[in-house]
N, C-alpha and C positions, 0 to 999 in steps of 0.2 A: 379133333378134340385134343386138348392139352391138359396135362396134370401138373399140379403144383409140386415143387420140389421141397425136400426137407433135408437140410444139412448139405446142400450142393452149392458149389461156387461156380461161376461162369466158366472156369477152366477145367472143372471136373468132367470126366466122361466115363459113363458106366460101360462095363464090358459085357458083351452078351454071355449068357450062361453056357457052360460046357454041354455038349449033346447028351452026356450020360446023366446029367442032373435034371431034376424037374424044373420046369419054368419058375422063375422067381415071381412072387406076387408084385403087383404094382407098388411103387413107393407110397408110403403113408401120406395122407393129405395133411399139410401143415395147418395147424389150428391157429386162428387169430390170437394175437397176444396184445392185451390192453397196454402192457408196459412197453412193448417194442414199437407199436405203431399208433399210440394214442387211443382214441375212442374206437370201439369195435366197428362203428359205421364207417370209419376212415380206412379200414383194412380192405385191400383188394380181394374180392370174393373168388378171383381166379387163382391167384398164387398164394393167398393167405398171408400176404405181407412179405414174402421172401424175395419177390422181384423176379423170380425165375420159374419156369415150368418145364416139364418133360413132355415132349411131343408123343402123342399116342400113335406110334407108327410100328410096323412089324419089325421083327428082328432082321438085321441085315440092312435096314434103311440107313442112309448116311446120318440121319438125325436121331437114330435110336440111342437112347440113354444120355443125350446131350441136354445140358441145362440151357434153355433158350430164354432170352429176355421176355418178360411178360408184357402184355399190351399196356399195362399201367406204366412200365418203364419207357415204352415208346412215347406215351403221352408226355412224360417228363422230358424226354429228349426233344420233342417238338416245342415244348414250352421254353426250354433253354435256347433253342435256335431262334424262337420268336423274340426272346429277350435280347439275344445278340444282334438280331436285325434291328430291333427297336433302338439299340444304343447308337447305331450309325445312321439311323433314319432322321429326316428333318421334320417328321410329322408332329413332334411334340410342340413345335412352335406354331402349328396350324390347327390346333384342336378346335378353334372357334369356327373353322371352315367345314360346315356340314351341309347336308341337303336341306335341313330345316332352316338354315340361315341364308340360303341362296335365294335371291330375289329373281324369280323366273320371268316376271313381266313388268319391268320398270315402266313407269308412266310415260317417260320421254320417248320410248321406242315406238316405231310405226308398227301396225298390226303384223306385217310380214316378218319383221325382225323379232317381235315379241313371240311369235309362233316358233320361229327358228330357235330362240333361246329356251323356250319351254320344251321343245323336242330334245335339245341337248341335255337338259336336266333328266328327262325321262330315259334317254339312252344310257346315261351314266348310272342311274338308279338300277336299271335292268342289269347292267354289267356288274355292279357291286353285289347284286344278289347271286349271280352265278358267273364269276369271271371265266371267260373262255376266249381264247385267241387274243388279238391285239385291238386296242382302241386308240385311234389317233385323233386328238383334238387340236385343230388349227384355228387361227384367228388373230386379230390385231391385239396389240398390247392392251391389257386391262379389260378384255371382253368377258372374263370369267373362267378361263381355262384352268388356271391353278386352283381356284375355289372348287370346281367340279372334280378335278383330279384328287385333291386333298380330301374331299368328301367321300370319294370311293375308298381311300385308305382308311379314313376314320370309321366308315361303315363296316369294313371288314374286321378291323380291330375290335369294334364293339361286338362282333359276332364271335370273338375269340380266335379269329383266323389271322395268319401272318400277312403282313403287307409292308413293303419297303418303299418309302417315298424319298426320292433324291432329286435335288436340283442338279442338272448335268454338270455345270462348272464345279459345284461342291463335291460331286462324286469323283471327278478327276483329281481334285485337290486331295481327297482322302486316299486315293490310289497312289499319288505321288508321295504323300507323307508316310505311307506304309513301307517305303524303301528305307526309311530312317532306321538305323540299328536300334534305336531306343523306342521304336513304335511298339505299342502293346499288342498289335496284331500284324502278322506277316502279310506281305502283298498277296501272295498266293491264296492265303486263307480268306482275305477280304474279297478278292476278286471272285473266288468260288462262291462265297455267300451271296454276293450281289447277282451273279449270273444264274444261280440256281434258286433264287428266291421264288416261292410259290406265286407271289404277285409283286411285280416290280413296277413302280410308277416313276417315270423320268420326266421331270418338269423342265421346260425351256430348252429343248433340244435345238441346237444351232446357236445358242448364246455363248458357247465355249470358244476358247481360242482354237483356231483351226490349225494346230500344229500337227505334223505327221504322227507324233506319238498319240495325241488325243484322238485323231481320226482312227488310228489303228485299234486303240483300246475300245472305242465305241463300236467299231465294226465287230471285233471279237465278241463283245458282250451281246450285241443285238443278233449277230449271226447264230450264236449258241442258242439263244432263246427262240429265235425263228425256227431253227431246225428241231428243237425240243418242244415246240408249240407251247411254251410257257406263257401264262397270262401276263400281259404287259400293257400299261397305259403310257402314252407319250403325248406331251403337249409341245407345240411349237408355234412361233409367229413367223417362221420362215416359209417361203414357197418350197414345194418339194423339189423343184428343179435347182434350187440353190444348195441342197444338201449333197453329201457325199454320194456319188452314183451307186455305190454298193449298198448303202443304207436305203437310198431312194427306191431301188428296185424291190426291196423287201417291203417297204411301206406301201407300195403300190399293188401288192398281191391281195386281191379281193378274197382269196380263199381263207386268209387268216386275219386280215386287217379290215376293221370297220373305220372309215374315215368320216369324221363329222366336222364341218367348218362352221364356226360360230360367227354370225354376221353383226353382232352387237358392237357399238363403239366403245371406246375406253371409258369404263366406269370411274376410274380414278382421276381422269383429266379435269382440270379446272376450266377447260374450254366449254363453250356451248356445245351441246350434242351435235354431232355431224361435222365438226370442224377438224380438218387435218391440221397437223402441226405446221404445215406450210401455209395454210390459209390465214389471211389477215381480215377475214370478214368481221371479226370481233371489233375492229376499229370503225366499222361502218354499220354497226347494229342499229343506229338511230336513223339510218337512211332507208326509208320505206316508200312504197308507192303512195301511201296515204298522205305523207307530208311533203311530197314533191310538188312544188309550186308551178302549176300550169296556167295561172292567171297573172301574167306579167304585163302591167299597163305600159311598160317601156317598150314593148315589142310592137312592130308594125302588124297589120292584119295578116299579111302573108306569113310572117314569122310565127305568129300565134297559131295559125293553122298547122305549120310545120311542127311546132312543139307538141300540139295536141295529137297530131297523127302519130308521131314517134312514141308518145306516151301510151297511146292505145295499143300499138304494136308490142311494146314492152309488157304491158299489163296482160295481153293475150299470151305472150311467150311464158310469163311467169306461171300462169295457170296451167299451161300445157307445153312444157319445154320440148322443142322438136327442132332438129337441124341446127343451123347457125343463125346468130343474130349479131350483126356488126353495127356499132354506133360510131359514126365518124363526125368530127366537129372540132372546133377550136377549143383550147383550154378554157375551162370554166363554163362550158355550155350545159353541163348537167349530165354528161355521159356516165361518169363514175357513180353518181347518185342513182341513176336509173339501173345501172348494172348491179350495184350493191342491193338495190331494192328487189330486183329479180332474185338474186341469191338468197336474201333474207326470206322472201316469200316461199321459195322452193324448200329451204331448209326447215321451215316451220311445218311443212307438210310431209317432208321426207328427210329426216335426220340422216347424217352420214352420207349425204349424196352430193354435196357441193364443195368446190374448192374455189376460193377467190384469191387471186395472186397477181401482183404487179409483175409485168414481164421481166424487167431487169432483176428483180428479186428471185424470180423463178430460175433464171440462168445462174445466179449466184448459188442457189441451193444445189443445182446440178453440178456445178464446179466443185463445191464443198464435198460432194459425195465421193469424189475421187481420192480424198484424203484417207490415209491408212487408219486414222483415228475416228473416221466417220461412223456413226451408230447404224447407218443404213447404207447399203451398197448403192452404187450409181444405178445399176440395172433395176433394182427394186424401187428406188426413188422415181426414176423415169416411168416405170410401169404404173406406179401409183397415180402419177399426173395424167398420163395419157388415157387411163381407163376410168377415171373418176366419172360418175354418172352425169354430172353437170359441172363444166369448167368455165370460170369467168377469168379472162385475161385482160387486165387493165393496162392501159398505156402501151400498147403494141407500137413499136416504131421508135421508142425512146431508148431502147437497149443499144449497146455497142454492136455495130454491124460487122462483127468479125465472121470469117468463114465458119468457125465452129458454132457460133450463135445461130447463124442462118441455117446450118445443117440441123441443129437440134430442134429449132422451131419448125422446120419443114417436116422432120420425122414426127413430131408431136401433132401438128395440125393435119398432116396428110393422113395419119392414122385415124384421127377423130372424124375427118371428112368421110373417109371410106366406111367407117363404122357407124356413121350417122349418129354420133353422140352429141347431145346438146352442148353448145359452146357459145358463149357471149364474148365478144371482142370489142374493146374500145380503142380508138386511135385518133390522133390529131391529123393524120394524113388523109388527103383526098384520095378518091379511088384511083386516079391516074398516077399517084405517087407511090402506090403500094406495089411491091414486087410482083411481076406477072404471075408467078406460080401460085401466089396467095390470092391475088386479085381475082383470078378466074374462079377460084373456089368460093370466095366471098360473094361474087356476083352471080353464082349459080342459083337461079330462082327455084330449082327443084330441090335444093338442099337448105335454103335459108333466105334471109332478107338482109339487105344493106340499107341502112337508114342514115342519111346525111342530116345531121342536126346543125344546120348552118344558121345559127342565131347568135346574137351577142352574148358575152359572158355574164353569168350571174354575179360574178365577183365585181365587175365594173359597176353593176347596178347597186350593189351594197355599198361600195365606196362612194358612189354618187350621193346616196341617201344619208351617209354619215355626216352629222353636223361638224365634227372635228376635222373633216377633210376639206381642203379647198375645193370650191366648185369646179367642175370640169366643163369643157365645151358641150353645148347642148346637141350638137350634131351627132347623129348616130348612124351615119352612112357606113356602108360596108368597108370603105377605104380606111375608116378610123377604128375598126374592130381589132382587138389584139389576137 
């Protein structure tokens, strides 16, 4: 029990009575003052508006006679701290990001990805209601991580509880700026506020410059919060294995960290859903199975049978991608159309599952990933390609046959072969012209099919039918094909 003080200051300390004197009565209760504290209803009923109380403890107790801050003062202290955290937080710019404005089941998502996103929303709502431990949200750019993290912060603030939302690179900039002698807050004070915040939300971990100083500060921050078991939310688009090993080991501790991976594609992207930034499938969106011409009067009966057989194989593969499908034939025979048609069919039923890329472009992307200015590391880029659920490699064999290119293609295709990942390959090379290590995999009937589309070019047919083009020889023998 505590008693309100009257006429005490926080530095005053009452002395215990002398043994020969009778015990002194308890200090009088301070009466509310309408003039000192506004309306009577605004005066604290515990301290009577003085802000301090005397602890009801026996004589000899260390707190006997001391004026202690009342609980109403503690509430003010928390509010001041909340205001200080709010000043350095980024949450003001994200007030629109709430659980109510989050679209949990976009119409373009497949049922499994819609379920995954809805579960992510439910997980974050539960965490916002009772922050406990750490919540790690990982996923691709634009999948909704920041929206959910900001929603947690806004929900806590709406409850009157403190929450600090910081984008990691911005946080490091604030810490650097605090070293400036003209800074309104010292570095030590700022760092202490951040690391002891009741709820800290760090957005885009891994997006910062990986300098030794930045790594050290992040480790100190997260290690403190890890040991103190302070509620923390972290979002990242990085793989855990790409993070600082000291931080990674803490993020992988299931006793404190709940890790949720969001599978949705980039909501902000202008691409069709399901397309990687490497994919050029958008250039082939008009090439479908429905508009592929299998009735070509210029073909011999044998060639018509070949075309329809290959078309049937492609149609079956599109409906149920499994193993490898190699389309071999001369330029213009329709290989790219069929490969793109397969990709367009698959992406219509399973967004975010197909990558269509020309082989020379693929190798250029991998080379570019070695640049220090690259947005994505080489390892992550290569991992994205080799693990994509369905990969279409167009024009294999037209790339520069350097040892590095052969090595990368071997690593890529050998991984997909062993993992039984659906892969479509087009090439102008005949089977006996393909490198032995690849030919044996392409011709393995237990893993896929090799289709030789040995027919004349569609392009020659179109040129022949054009009235503005001079007539070509009528002979269509194999020796005249391009």
